[in-house]
N, C-alpha and C positions, 0 to 999 in steps of 0.2 A: 261492674254491677249490671249495667244495661245488657251486656252480653249474656249474663247468667239468667236474667229475666226472660230474654228472648228464648234461650234454650229451654227454660222451664215451661214456657208457653207451648213450645213445640212438643215437649214430652207429654204435657197434659192433653194436647190435641190428639196425639197418638193413642193415649190411654182411653180417652173418651170414645174415639172411633172404635176401639176394641169392644167396649161395653155396648155400644149401639149395635154393633154387628152381632153380638151374642143375643140381643133381644129381637132383632128383626129377622125375617126369613132370609136365608142365604141367597145372594144374587147369583145370576149365572156367571160361571167362571169366564173371565175375559183376559186375553193376553195383554200384558203391559208392554208398551214400547221400550225398547232397549236403546239407549243413546250410545252410538258407536263413534269413536274418534277416528277420523280418516288419517291413517299413517302416511306421511310423506317420505320419510327416510328412516332407516334403522342404522345405528352406528354401534357396532359390537353388541347388537341386541337391544340397545336402548333406543326408544322411539322419539321422533319429533313429529308432532301432529299438525294438521291444518289449523286447529284452534290456536295452538301455540304460535304458529306463524302469523295468524291474523292479529293476535295480541301484540306481538313484537312490531308488526307493521303500524298498528295504531299508536303504540308508544313512540316509535321513531318519528312518525309524521307529526304527532302532537308536540314533541320536543322541537322539531324542525320549524313548525309553524307557530310555536309559542302559544298554543291554546289546546284545551282538551278536546280531542276528537273522538268519534265513535266509528264503528264499522259501517254504520249507515251513512256517515259523512263521506267515507271513502267510496261508497257505492254511487252516491248521488253527485259528487263533485268531480268534474272532468279534470280539473287542474290537479287535484289530489291523486287521481288515478294515474296521471302522467308521472307525478313524483314517485308514486308507488312502484312503477315499473323500473325507475332508476335505482331505488334503494333495496329492492327485494333480493337481488343476487348477493349483495354483501350481507344482508340479514341471514340468508340461508347458510352462507359460508361460515359466518360467525357462530350460528347455532350448531353446526356440525362440530366445529372446533370446541365449542363450549361443552358439548356432550363428551368429547374425548377427554378434556381436562377434568371434568367432574368424575368420570370413571377412574381416572388416575388417582384422584383424591380418595375415592372409596377403596382403591387398591392399597393405598397407604394407611387405611384404617381410620381416616378422619371422619368425625361426626360432630354435628352441632348439638350440644347438650341442651336440656331444658333450661338450665341455669344461664347458659350463654345466650340462648334465644331471649330469655327474659331481660338480660342485660342490654341486648340489642334494642329491644322495644323501649326500655327506659331511656336509653341514649337518644333514640329517635324523638321521644316525647320531650326530653330535656332540650335538645338542640332546636326544636321547633316550638318550644314553649306551649306544649299541649298537655291538658289533663286527660284522664281516661276517656271522658265523654267526648271531648273535641277530637281526640285521636281516632275514636271509632267513627265519628262523623266524617272525618277526613278520609278514612279508609273507604267508607261507603261511597263517598263522592268519586273516588278513584276506581270504584268497582272492585275493591280489594277485600279479601277475607283473611282471617288470621292463618288459615291453612295455606292459602296461596302465598302469603307473606313469608311464612316459615319456610316453604319450599324454596322460595327465591333467596332468602337469607342463607339457607343451608348450602345452596349451590355456590353462592358468593364466598361463603366460608371455605368450601372445598377448593375453589379456585385460588383463593389467597393462600391456602395451605400448600397447594402444589407450587405456587410461586415461591413460597418461603422454603420449602424442602428441596425442590428440584432446580430452581432457577437462581435464587438469591446467592448460593455459593459461587456461582459463575460471574457475578457482577461486583464482587468486592473490589475496592480500589485502594491503591497505596497512597501514601502521603505525597510522593513525587508525582504520581499521575494526577492527583488533585491540583497540585501546584502548576503543572503543565497546562491543565485546562484553564486555570485561573489566569495565567499569563497570556494564553491564546485568545481569551474572550473577556477583555477588560470592560467592554461596553455592557456586559450583563451584570456587572457588579458596581455600577456607578451610584454614588450617593447623590440624590437629586439636589439641585440648587434650591435652597430655602431662603425666603425673603420676608422680612417684617417691614411694614410701612406705617407711616402716620398719614392721616387724611384730614383735609378740611373740605367740607361739603357745604355749598351755599344753595339753598332751595328756593322755589317760588318763581320760576320763570314762565309758568303757564297758568291759565285760569279756565274755569268752566264757562263755555258759551253754547247755548242750545243743547246742553247735555253732552258736549264734547270738550276735551282738553285741548286748548290752542295756546300757542306761544304768545305771551304778552311782550312786545318789543321793549317797552320801557323797563319792565321787571327783568327781562333778560339782560339788558345792558347794565342795569344796576348790579345784578348778580355777578356779571363778568368783571365789572370794575372792582367789586369787593375781593374777588378771588385773585385778581392781578395785584391789588394792593397788598394782600396777604403774602403773595409770592415775593414781591419786591422787598418787603420788610424781612422775610425769611432769608433772602439772598444777602441782605446786609448784615445778617448775623443775629437777628432776634430769635429768641427761643421758639421753636416750632410748636411745642406743646402749649405755650402761652397764647400763640396765635390761634391754635385750635379752640381754646377757651373763648377767645374774643370773637372769632368768625364762624366757627362750624355749627351746622344745624343737623348733623347726623347723630345716630345713636352711639357712635364711638366717641363722642365728645367727652363723655364721663370718664374715660380712661386715657385722655390725652390724644385721642384719635388713633390709637394703636390698633393695627390689624395684623394678625399672623402669629407665628410664622406660617407662610404659605408655600406649598410646593409649586415652583414656577411652571413646571410642566402641566399642572392641572388648571392653570388660569386660562381665561378666555384668550383667544388668539391676539386680540388687540392689546390687552394688558401685558401679555407675554412679550410681544414685540416692543412695547414701551419700556417695561421694566428690565427686560433681559440685558441690554447693554449698560444699564445704569449701575453706579457703584454706591457703596454706603455713604450717606450724607448728601447725595445729589437730590435735587428737586425737579420734578417733571414740569412741563408746560401744563397750563390748565386744561382739564378734560371736560368735554361736553357730556352730560348725562341726560337721561330722559326727564329728570326733574330739576336740572340746574347745572352747576359746575363743580368739579372736584379737583383738588390739588393734592398730589402725592409726594411724599418724601421717603426715600429709602433709608429706613432706620438701621437695618442690619441685613447684610447679604452674605450667606454662607454658600460659596460657589460649589458647583458640582465637582466631586473628586471620586477617584476609585477607592472603594472600601479596602481596608487592609485584609490580607488573606485570613488572618486569625479571626477577624470579625465575621467573615462569610464562609468559614471552613465547612460548616454543616450544609449551607446552601450549595456550595460547590459539589460536595459529595452527593447531595440529592439530585442535582442536575446530571452528573455523570452516570450515576446508577440508574436514573430514570431512562436515559437514552440507551444505556446498555441493556437495561431490563426489557425494554420493548423488543430489541433485536434478539436477545437470548430467548425470550418467551416465544417469539415467532419461530426460531430455530427448533426449540424444544417441541412445540406443538406440531411443527412440520414432521419431526421424527416420529411422534406418536401417530400422526395421520397416516404416515407411510405403512404403519403396522395395523391400522384399523380396518375392519371389515365394514364397508359402507354399502348398504343395500337400498337402492332407490325404488320407491313405489310410484313415483310420478316422473315420467320421462321429460316433461317440459322443465320441471325444476332441476332435474339432473343436468340438462343442457345449460341452463342459466348458471348453475354451480360451476360446471366445467369451464364455461366461458370466463367466468369471474376469476377462477384460479389461473387460467392462461393469461389473463390481462395482468394479474398481479406478478406473475413471473417476468413479464416484459418490463414492468416497472422496476422490479428488483435488479 
């Protein structure tokens, strides 16, 4: 709705200008400046411009630095300019390849329809929990228009179409190939160790003095005595959940001190080292915490194991096809590149491009 209002305002302004012009004396004819895009390279007739390069540079550096940058930032920041020199050759090379792939998509007759574009937009809004208004605001913040967005989505649609038509048939995998990969890479399909613990927490070992929290020795010793007493009774066979009810002062007290299940790999290093060697039923030594002491019992531990092939069949297929897809796409684009007519309009960029291609061949 907001977009329609803006468009109506523009149309009204144009109409009003026409009426005023009819009523006022005709001004002297003045030539209007024509904005020309500087072409950097032509690929089979399709152009890549200086403006497009600058947009890609800003996007790449914004992502790399995890903050939104502008062309002005690149001009004024020496560090960013150094980063720019490093990433520009790859940006140019990728842009040339992108043009080649897009042209292949058009040769195949691929086209993003209005209905598909609408579906893309609705998907973006849904994934990011945006309504029409916030979606437009987000686009404006990114310096994006619907026209630019459509062009980008259409190019991506063409790229994916080429991948599907020309590359996907080359990367199909058999059941035996999937099993071979699974057997050769067991570490990639490990089920993580999951652990459930019960805790007893005793608080109150510090007090406020002159606006700061300091340890109260008497309180600290009393808290440690309590946690040790709880541990001794647990080791003698008393029900740990009952001891939680008697001793614990943490929020988990209401459910018997239960915490988890937890992924052992995601725990803090100290806890991971403590709980890693422990078995179900074992009770750790008292732990010092910022607010007191904690006693942990391993209630249940599901050790790490390799998932069955049947459970990860799709994951295996995705991994193998992903690796093959990258290789086959590179081969396919290289074959198209060999047939492409690339006309450089900027010799400096041509040198950067050729140096980058040469460096990639050495890596390969």
